[in-house]
N, C-alpha and C positions, 0 to 999 in steps of 0.2 A: 623346584620348577624354576629353569632359567628363564632369560628373556626370550631366546630364541624360541624355546617351546610355548611361550605366552603368545609369541607372536605368531605362531601356527593356529591357532586358536580362534579362526573368523568370526567376526560379530556383526551380527544384523544391524544396522544404525550406528555404525562406527568402522570405519575402514581401517586396514591395516597400518597404513601411515599415521593416523590420528593415535592409534593404539600404542603404536611403537614409540612415538613421539611422547606421548604422556608419561609412561613406564619409564621412557630413558630419562626425560626432564628431572621425573621424582627421583631416580637412582642417582644422578648426576648431583642432586642437593642433598644426597643423604636422607632423603625423607623416607619415613615407613607408609606403607599403603597395604589395601587390601582389595582382591577381586572376587567380584560377588557375581556368580554366574548362574544363569537359570539353567538347570539340568533336566527338568521334567516339567512338563504341564498335563491339565487335566480339565476338561470343560472350556469355558469360555476364557480366554486371558488375552489382553494385548502383546504382552512378551510370548516369546517364542523358545526353546530350548537354543542356547549359543547367546541369547542378549546378555549383556554383560556391562557393568560400571566397574570404573577404577576410582577409590575412594581414599584419599590421603588420610593423615594420622591427625588432621585439625575436623576431619568431618565434611570435607569439599568433595563434591562428585566432581571428579576431573574431567572425565570423559565417559561415553557411553550411555545405556539408557536401560531399565527394566521395563520398559512399556510406558515410563511417565506416571504421574499421579501420585495415589497416596503409597505405594510399596516403599518407594526409595528412600523417604523418612526415617521409617522403622528399620530397615536395612541399614541404614547409615549407622544407627546406632549400635547396632548388633556388629556391624564392621569395626566399629571403635573398641568394643569389647572384645574383640577377635584379636586386633592388633596388640591391645594390651596384655593379653593372656598367652600371645604368640602361639595361639591353637584354632586350626582351622574347624567350622563348624557347619553343619547341613540344617537347613532350616525350611520348614513347609510352611508356606503362606497360604491362607484361608481368603479369598476374595469374597468377602461376604455380601449379599445383595443388599445394598443401601435400602431397599424397600422393605426388606424383612428384618432388619435389625434396628435396635434403638439404642445401640452404643455411640458412641462419639465417632465423628467420621475421621477416617486416619489414625484409629486408637493404634498405640504403641504396645509393646509386649516387655516384659521384664527381660534382662539381658541374660538370664539364666533359663529362659526357656526356648525350646527348638519348635514351638508352635506359635504363628503369629496370625493374628485375624485383624485384617484391614476391610474396613467397609467401601465399597466402590459399587459398581453397576454393572462388573462381570460376574460373578458368581463361581468362578472357577478355582482352581487351586495351580499352586507350581512350588516346586523344590529349588532352593537356591543354595548354591555352596559358595560359602565366604572362607577363602583362601588369605590370609594374612602373609606379607611378605616385609619381615623385621630385620633389624641390625641383630648381627652376633650378640650374644650375652657376652658380659665382660667379666672377666678374673681377673682380680689384682692380687699380684703376689708380692708380700712386703718382706724384705730379707734385710739382715743386719751388715750384708757384706761376705765376701768371700766365696769360697767353692764350697755347694751345698747338694749333694745328689738327691736327695728328696725333693728339694726346690725345683732341681734340672727336670727331674720325672712329673713332678707335678704339672710344669707350664707344657711339655711333651704332650701327657696325656690330657690336658685341658684341651689343647690345640687338636687333638685327635677327636673330641667330643664336641667341637664347634665353638668353643669359645675365643675369643678374642685375648690374649693373654698379655697383660702390661705387668711387667715386673719392675718394683719400686726396690732400686738396690745400690747402694753408694759406691759400691766397686765395679757393676754393671757386669759381675761374672755369673750370673744366671742364663743359661743356654735354653733355647727352645721356645722364648716368649716371643710375640709379634713384635711389642715395643718395649724397650727397656729404658726405664728413667733413671738415670744415674745420680740421684739426689737423695740425701738422707734428713732432709726436713719435709715433712708431711703438708706443711700449708702451703707448699710449692706444687702439691698435685690436688687436681680437682676429682673427688669421689662422685658417682651417682647414686641415687638411691637403689636404682637395681644392679648396682655392682655385687659380686660375689668375692669378699676379701678374705686371702688366707695369710697369717702372718707365720713366718718361720725365722722368728728374730732371736732365738737361742739364750733368751734371757735378758740381754744386756739393752733391749730396745722394747721389751714387752709393753712395760707399763707408758712411756710416751706414745707409743703406737696404738694401743687400747685407748687412751685418753683421748687423742684424735679422733679415732673411729666413734666413739660415743657421740660425738657431734656430728658427724657423717651423715648417719641414720641410713646404713647401707642394709641392702637386702639380707646377706649372709656375713657373719664375720667369726672366722674361725681361728685357734691358737694351737699352735702345735707344741706341747710342753707336759710335762710331767704334773700331775696332780698336786703335789707339795709346791711346785714353783706357780702353779696357777692360784692355789690359795694364799701364798706371799702378794701375788700379783695383784689379786682383787682386794685384799688388805690395803695396798697402797694406792690403788684406785679409789676406794671408798674414803680415805683419808683427803684424798684430792677433790672428794664432792662427786665422783660419778656415781650414777645412779644404780640403785640394784636392780633396777628394770632392764637396764642395759647390760649388766653384768650377766643376768640370767638368762640374755637372748645369746651371749655368745657362746658357740660350739667349741668348748675347752675341756678335756684334750679334744681337738678335732679329728673325725674320723671315724668313720663305721667302723663297727667291731666284727673286723673279718681275722683277727688275728696276725694281720701283717705283720712280718718281722724285716724284710729286706727293704731298700729305699723304693723298688718299683712298686711293693706290695702295699707300704707305707701310703706312697702317694695314689694308688687305686682306692684305699680306704678313704683318703680326703676327700677325692673326687666324688666317691659314693654317697658320702655325706652332703656334698654340695648339689650333687644331681636330686637327691632325694626331697633337699627343699625347693629345688627347680620343680619338681613334679608334684609337691604337695604331700609327699610320702613321710614316714618315720621309719627309721632305722635304729637299731640298737647302738648306743655309742660305746667308745671306750671310758673305762672307769679309773 
C-alpha cells in the first residue's frame, strides 16, 4: 500500500497533514513502521472505525489514537511482532468490564494470539488490522567474477520477487542487481542477520566465503555446487574450525528439486528454496 493510499484513509483524531508528515518522516529515515486501524466496533468503545495509530519499529506511537487508555500498549507489542514477521494480522480486542474481571488491568496477550482481552470500563469489542510497512528483504549474491548466466537470472528473478539484490562480485559483471559491490574481500561487506545469501563461487572461493558466512549468522546461506565439491569444501571448513551446526544449516546444493536444467530453471529452483525459508515452508532439495 503506497503513501498516497494511506493518506486517503481519513483518521478521526489525526488530521491528514499530521498523518502524512509522520509517515513521510519515518520513510525518509528508512524506519519500518506499522499502521494499526480500527476496522469494526461492537458495543461501547471509545474508538470508532477509522481510528488508527502509526507505530514505529522501536515501539513508539508516532501519531494517532485508538481511543486512548489500555488497548494501545498491547497493540504496540503486536505491531512490533508484525513488523518483525513482515506479516499483517487482524486482532479482535475484547474490552472487558473492569468491574466484572479479576485480571490485571491492561493485560497483554501473547504475540501469536489473535484475541486480546483488555480490562477497561467500556465492555465492547473492536477489530484492529495491523499492517506492517517494512524494508525489502535483501538477497546477497556472491560470485567469484566473470559472466555467469545463473547468477544473472537469480538477480533478475529475485528483483521480480521483491528482494533488494546486492551482488558481491570482484569483476562487477553480475547483471540485474540493485547494487553491485566490486570487491573480493568479504570483510569489507556488512552482512545482516536477515540476509538471504546465495554463493555461486564455482569452487575457487567456496571455502573462504563459507568461512566468512559462518560468522555472519545470516537467515539463509546457499551454495551452488556439486555434491562432491560440497563434501570437499565441508571437510576443509571443519579443519578450519567451522562448526557442524553452521554446515548443517547451509543449503547445499542450493535449490528446490524441480529438475531445472537451463540457467533460468536453475535460478528459479534457487529462488524457490529462498522463498520457502522466507515463508517457513519445506521443499525437497537437490541431492
